[in-house]
Every structure is written in C-alpha cells, then in structure tokens.
ZADO-953238 format. One line per 10 residues: number of its first residue (from 1); for each residue x, y negated, z negated of N, C-alpha, C, O. Coordinates in Angstrom, 3 decimals. Each point is the difference from the previous one (the first is absolute). Layout:
% ZADO-953238
NUM) X:Y:Z:X:Y:Z:X:Y:Z:X:Y:Z  ...
***
This chain:
% ZADO-953238
1) 73.810:-116.019:-125.337:-0.075:0.790:1.201:1.183:-0.280:0.918:0.514:0.919:0.638  -0.078:-2.162:-0.562:1.105:-0.338:0.891:1.305:0.645:-0.451:0.801:0.400:0.844  -0.564:-0.288:-2.151:1.248:0.612:-0.453:0.046:1.481:0.373:1.068:0.515:0.331  -2.224:0.190:-0.381:-0.032:1.388:0.409:0.306:0.133:1.489:0.717:0.915:0.406  -1.250:-1.814:0.405:0.240:0.015:1.441:1.473:-0.237:0.299:0.578:0.687:0.842  0.032:-1.647:-1.517:1.433:-0.257:0.198:0.820:1.224:-0.389:0.935:0.369:0.712  -1.275:0.266:-1.836:0.725:1.184:-0.434:-0.136:1.113:1.034:0.980:0.667:0.329  -2.190:-0.468:0.181:-0.250:1.037:0.989:0.796:-0.239:1.280:0.587:0.930:0.553  -0.569:-2.169:-0.089:0.733:-0.332:1.223:1.494:0.223:-0.200:0.661:0.567:0.870  -0.114:-1.010:-2.018:1.437:0.199:-0.269:0.337:1.477:-0.097:0.996:0.443:0.571
11) -1.803:0.324:-1.281:0.257:1.431:-0.174:-0.094:0.734:1.332:0.833:0.854:0.303  -1.828:-1.183:0.476:-0.156:0.631:1.309:1.173:-0.342:0.912:0.511:0.865:0.711  -0.084:-2.132:-0.732:1.149:-0.415:0.820:1.263:0.742:-0.388:0.762:0.436:0.862  -0.538:-0.292:-2.177:1.180:0.721:-0.464:-0.058:1.466:0.421:0.995:0.558:0.465  -2.164:0.064:-0.629:-0.148:1.412:0.365:0.222:0.203:1.503:0.676:0.945:0.406  -1.236:-1.819:0.404:0.161:0.128:1.449:1.456:-0.195:0.415:0.499:0.726:0.859  0.187:-1.699:-1.458:1.403:-0.214:0.374:0.851:1.193:-0.409:0.943:0.350:0.710  -1.252:0.280:-1.835:0.744:1.189:-0.426:-0.242:1.166:0.951:0.933:0.710:0.375  -2.185:-0.517:0.009:-0.340:1.092:0.914:0.648:-0.221:1.362:0.549:0.937:0.579  -0.604:-2.159:-0.060:0.588:-0.281:1.307:1.508:0.184:-0.002:0.560:0.522:0.964
21) 0.110:-0.945:-2.037:1.454:0.147:-0.025:0.411:1.465:0.017:1.018:0.347:0.598  -1.790:0.513:-1.240:0.305:1.434:0.020:-0.368:0.597:1.355:0.750:0.806:0.550  -1.896:-1.198:-0.017:-0.464:0.565:1.267:0.878:-0.401:1.176:0.173:0.784:0.933  0.383:-1.987:-0.961:0.799:-0.483:1.124:1.476:0.323:-0.125:0.759:-0.207:0.947  -0.343:0.706:-2.086:1.415:0.324:-0.193:0.383:1.187:0.865:-0.749:0.972:0.097  1.920:-1.049:0.535:0.499:1.114:0.793:0.924:0.836:-0.868:0.782:-0.546:-0.779  -0.863:1.847:0.902:0.861:0.835:-0.822:1.458:-0.142:0.414:0.318:-0.026:1.189  0.543:-0.062:-2.155:1.437:-0.065:0.270:0.525:1.416:0.132:-0.546:0.931:-0.592  1.587:-0.774:1.355:0.599:1.305:0.201:0.787:0.382:-1.246:0.740:-0.820:-0.543  -0.894:2.038:0.094:0.719:0.471:-1.181:1.494:0.019:0.286:0.429:0.546:1.016
31) 0.353:-1.129:-1.887:1.433:-0.115:0.200:0.735:1.328:0.002:1.068:0.107:0.603  -1.618:0.918:-1.270:0.702:1.277:-0.076:-0.062:0.763:1.321:0.865:0.834:0.269  -1.872:-1.107:0.554:-0.118:0.661:1.299:0.538:-0.939:1.062:-0.513:-1.104:0.184  1.550:1.545:0.513:0.601:-0.836:1.028:-0.414:0.539:1.363:0.385:1.111:0.365  -1.175:-1.892:0.406:-0.436:0.505:1.300:1.178:0.156:0.950:0.966:-0.761:-0.049  -1.068:1.758:0.910:1.041:0.247:0.997:0.026:-1.162:0.986:-1.050:-0.407:0.497  2.230:-0.133:-0.207:0.057:-1.122:0.950:-0.451:0.421:1.402:0.109:1.165:0.382  -0.609:-2.125:0.356:-0.388:0.246:1.392:1.258:0.316:0.812:1.099:-0.396:-0.387  -1.251:1.099:1.498:1.164:0.303:0.842:0.699:-1.284:0.467:-0.622:-1.059:0.090  1.896:1.167:0.197:0.790:-1.167:0.428:-0.490:-0.574:1.327:0.267:-1.164:0.298
41) -0.973:1.951:0.499:-0.497:-0.500:1.289:-1.260:-0.859:-0.155:-0.538:-0.481:0.997  0.059:0.281:-2.234:-1.128:-0.892:-0.279:0.561:-1.253:-0.655:0.684:0.075:-1.020  -0.977:-1.224:1.611:0.517:-1.263:-0.523:-1.129:-0.851:-0.570:-1.162:0.147:0.380  1.526:-1.038:-1.299:-0.956:-0.867:-0.671:0.356:-1.450:0.280:1.174:-0.370:0.002  -2.194:-0.451:0.236:0.183:-1.439:0.150:-0.956:-0.699:-0.954:-1.202:0.268:-0.007  1.756:-1.168:-0.796:-0.775:-0.708:-1.014:-0.171:-1.460:0.387:0.955:-0.646:0.433  -2.169:0.121:-0.587:-0.246:-1.426:0.172:-0.726:-0.494:-1.243:-0.250:0.777:-0.922  -0.082:-2.035:0.889:-0.690:-0.529:-1.170:-1.393:0.588:-0.131:-0.549:0.037:-1.101  -0.034:0.424:2.201:-1.380:0.464:-0.020:-0.155:1.517:0.132:-0.895:0.576:-0.617  1.742:0.076:1.403:-0.151:1.425:0.276:1.329:0.741:-0.090:1.074:-0.595:0.090
51) -1.179:1.909:-0.272:1.130:0.907:0.161:-0.357:0.931:1.146:-1.031:0.672:-0.038  1.879:-0.632:1.056:-0.226:0.833:1.176:1.018:1.129:0.024:1.110:-0.134:-0.515  -1.505:1.252:1.121:0.894:1.136:0.186:-0.011:0.389:1.465:-1.041:-0.040:0.657  2.208:0.417:-0.147:0.145:0.442:1.388:0.563:1.419:0.001:0.979:0.288:-0.687  -1.605:0.592:1.463:0.440:1.390:0.091:0.789:0.211:1.291:-0.560:-0.024:1.096  1.870:0.231:-1.245:0.854:0.322:1.129:0.365:1.488:-0.011:0.939:0.417:0.678  -1.682:0.377:-1.449:0.230:1.449:-0.073:-0.672:0.696:1.188:-0.785:-0.608:0.728  1.100:1.866:-0.550:-0.594:0.789:1.083:-1.373:0.554:-0.371:-0.723:0.485:0.870  0.354:-0.549:-2.161:-1.292:0.545:-0.427:-0.721:-0.991:-0.917:0.582:-0.977:-0.472  -1.853:1.255:0.237:-0.818:-0.831:-0.884:0.465:0.172:-1.444:0.295:1.112:-0.437
61) -0.233:-2.214:-0.296:0.386:0.039:-1.410:-1.045:-0.740:-0.831:-0.702:-0.877:0.504  0.609:1.239:-1.776:-0.843:-0.716:-0.953:0.898:-0.851:-0.883:0.987:0.494:-0.546  -1.325:-1.775:0.401:0.822:-0.898:-0.827:-0.887:-0.849:-0.909:-1.164:-0.266:0.301  1.745:-0.145:-1.409:-0.642:-0.941:-0.909:1.071:-0.956:-0.520:1.177:0.351:-0.073  -1.599:-1.555:-0.284:0.917:-0.998:-0.539:0.179:0.245:-1.493:-0.969:0.249:-0.717  2.211:-0.320:0.258:0.297:0.016:-1.425:0.517:-1.401:-0.329:1.009:-0.443:0.548  -1.705:-0.241:-1.441:0.350:-1.371:-0.363:1.023:-0.022:-1.123:0.179:0.995:-0.703  0.487:-2.115:0.533:1.033:-0.128:-1.027:-0.544:0.164:-1.416:0.743:0.359:-0.914  -2.052:-0.623:0.728:-0.569:0.180:-1.332:-0.412:1.449:-0.269:-0.538:0.301:-1.066  0.790:0.610:2.036:-0.308:1.407:-0.174:-1.330:0.428:0.578:-0.261:1.199:0.102
71) -0.590:-2.135:0.279:-1.294:0.347:0.595:0.213:0.555:1.403:0.994:-0.304:0.659  -1.939:1.118:-0.216:0.064:0.542:1.352:-1.261:-0.378:0.755:-1.063:-0.190:-0.589  1.201:0.084:1.907:-1.135:-0.313:0.848:-0.675:1.262:0.501:0.314:1.107:-0.437  -1.236:-1.287:1.351:-0.714:1.115:0.609:0.903:0.744:0.978:0.994:-0.548:0.479  -1.342:1.785:-0.188:0.753:0.817:0.944:-0.551:-0.227:1.409:-1.207:0.109:0.220  2.087:-0.423:0.733:-0.383:-0.250:1.384:0.702:0.978:0.924:1.157:0.358:-0.221  -1.860:0.070:1.248:0.560:0.861:1.028:0.606:-0.881:1.088:-0.648:-0.918:0.503  1.898:1.207:-0.146:0.676:-0.744:1.059:0.417:0.953:1.116:0.956:0.757:-0.168  -1.643:-0.778:1.289:0.433:0.809:1.152:1.318:-0.549:0.567:0.366:-1.138:-0.293  0.335:1.915:1.082:1.261:-0.464:0.595:-0.199:-1.277:0.818:-0.960:-0.116:0.761
81) 1.870:-0.832:-0.924:-0.019:-1.244:0.762:-0.979:-1.052:-0.495:-0.115:-1.061:0.613  -0.588:1.323:-1.696:-1.024:-0.929:-0.499:0.560:-0.876:-1.115:0.768:0.455:-0.848  -1.177:-1.738:0.870:0.278:-0.930:-1.088:-1.353:-0.441:-0.550:-0.890:-0.372:0.764  0.732:0.412:-2.099:-1.265:-0.437:-0.584:0.223:-0.588:-1.383:1.026:0.237:-0.637  -2.006:-1.007:0.188:0.027:-0.578:-1.337:-0.314:1.111:-0.997:-0.981:0.729:0.151  1.833:-0.612:-1.176:-0.175:1.063:-0.993:-0.145:-0.525:-1.420:-0.187:0.787:-0.928  0.269:-2.109:0.738:-0.138:-0.527:-1.353:0.023:-1.510:-0.039:0.065:-0.675:1.027  -0.122:0.162:-2.254:0.040:-1.438:-0.240:1.414:-0.530:0.189:0.977:0.741:-0.109  -0.887:-2.025:0.393:1.289:-0.669:0.045:0.449:-0.403:-1.392:-0.632:0.365:-0.991  1.721:-1.115:0.912:0.573:-0.329:-1.300:-0.807:-0.998:-0.812:0.301:-0.200:-1.177
91) -1.308:-0.430:1.753:-0.882:-0.849:-0.790:-1.212:0.763:-0.519:-0.888:-0.600:-0.606  0.832:1.890:0.826:-1.102:0.827:-0.469:0.098:0.280:-1.486:0.879:-0.527:-0.683  -1.764:1.340:0.193:-0.115:0.303:-1.423:1.263:0.619:-0.587:0.298:-0.221:-1.174  0.453:0.992:1.962:1.151:0.729:-0.538:1.346:-0.600:0.382:1.033:0.543:-0.389  -1.007:-1.624:1.123:1.256:-0.619:0.385:0.681:0.738:1.140:-0.656:0.628:0.830  1.963:-0.710:-0.801:0.781:0.571:1.105:-0.091:1.525:0.045:0.060:0.666:-1.034  -0.204:-0.128:2.235:0.096:1.450:0.133:1.450:0.435:-0.208:0.930:-0.737:0.328  -0.747:1.922:-0.867:1.343:0.523:-0.232:0.430:0.900:1.153:1.087:-0.163:0.553  -1.951:1.119:-0.195:0.312:0.921:1.087:-1.265:0.714:0.450:-1.065:-0.170:-0.593  1.190:0.968:1.641:-1.079:0.851:0.468:0.233:1.419:-0.509:1.130:0.490:-0.005
101) -2.208:0.166:-0.423:0.091:1.376:-0.470:-0.826:0.891:0.914:-0.996:-0.433:0.580  1.427:1.683:-0.460:-0.754:0.983:0.776:-1.232:0.416:-0.806:0.031:0.032:-1.230  -1.114:0.286:1.942:-1.223:0.455:-0.671:-0.772:0.903:0.944:0.264:0.024:1.202  -1.204:0.706:-1.739:-0.877:0.889:0.778:-1.283:-0.742:0.294:-0.715:-0.390:-0.923  0.410:0.187:2.192:-1.225:-0.683:0.401:-1.143:0.997:-0.121:0.076:1.117:0.513  -1.142:-1.537:-1.202:-1.135:0.927:-0.161:-1.101:-0.253:0.993:-1.015:0.696:-0.012
***
C-alpha cells in the first residue's frame, strides 16, 4: 500500500508542476510583429525592481514595455504629465526592458 501512495504523490506532484509552469508562463511577443515605438515625448526609467514611464506629450498615450527577450508587458494609459510604473525591473522574469511601444488601451 505504501508504494502505491508514494507513486501517487510523485505522479500528482509532477502533474501539478507541469500544469503550473504552463499556467504561469507569460506569452512572448512574436518576433515577426514589431510593435510601433512609443512617441519620443514618452521616456522610460529602469530600476532593479520597476520600469516607469513618463508622458511629456500633449495628449494621453498607451504604452507597454518590450523586454530584451521579446516579451511584452501590459498596455497602460498615460495622461499628459503623468509618471507611472508600467512593468518589471531588470531583476524580473524577462530581464532588462528594451524600449516602450505604443498600444491601444482597452
């Protein structure tokens, strides 16, 4: 009976770790599609913990972080004069951000 229990626990652990790794994985951005860069009046600041964006444009813009590994972050709305956190810093899952891309906020 104990060998069946050990087998069940090992099999269940393996199945759960496989499911979690797929469920927690973030989709990488397809390399063939290159997102349009954010306007030059939007600047990015990177720290070890966060990536911030500042909008010095006259209108609201949508931006997302594009990381060096090709992954993209969520799309954030930035009103004029606003600075906000838009992604992970360089110690995050995707490493250093590469640039900010324009996006449509839904």
